[in-house]
Steps between C-alpha positions, in 0.01 A plus 500: 500500500781325311789382712857551390658174385729350754865494414634186340731299721867567444672268257694359793172382655375328184524122502737357242423244231696173481645618168638815665652300785655249260656777296654665807634172641608374156307175534215338308141601579428134577768512772339802666158329491652181639658691788162662572309173473738324741502792746872570452411858406203677661233596250141610475236352271248691294136386496587331169784306664791698354812562708605850604803606702564787737791719385660482845523120468656527154748759628603262777553220246715731291709598802550132584613429144235240420543309177345183366821299540571608855152484653279268302469265799577729792209651695506863608330687783472837323211713625377233739 
């Protein structure tokens, strides 16, 4: 018997790429990766070592008005 395919997760549940985050925050991709590497922004890593971000974390950054100039050195406790 063939099982019905399970539903795909909602777009909101999909992890975001650094490029997507950078575009939303209007910063460079390298800045987003630097924030992830330093732990300033919570992230997940793929088996290949690539960064991914939960949409809820990115939404919180947007609400807080994060930009490269304002927060390049300031840590954040979003999603902790």
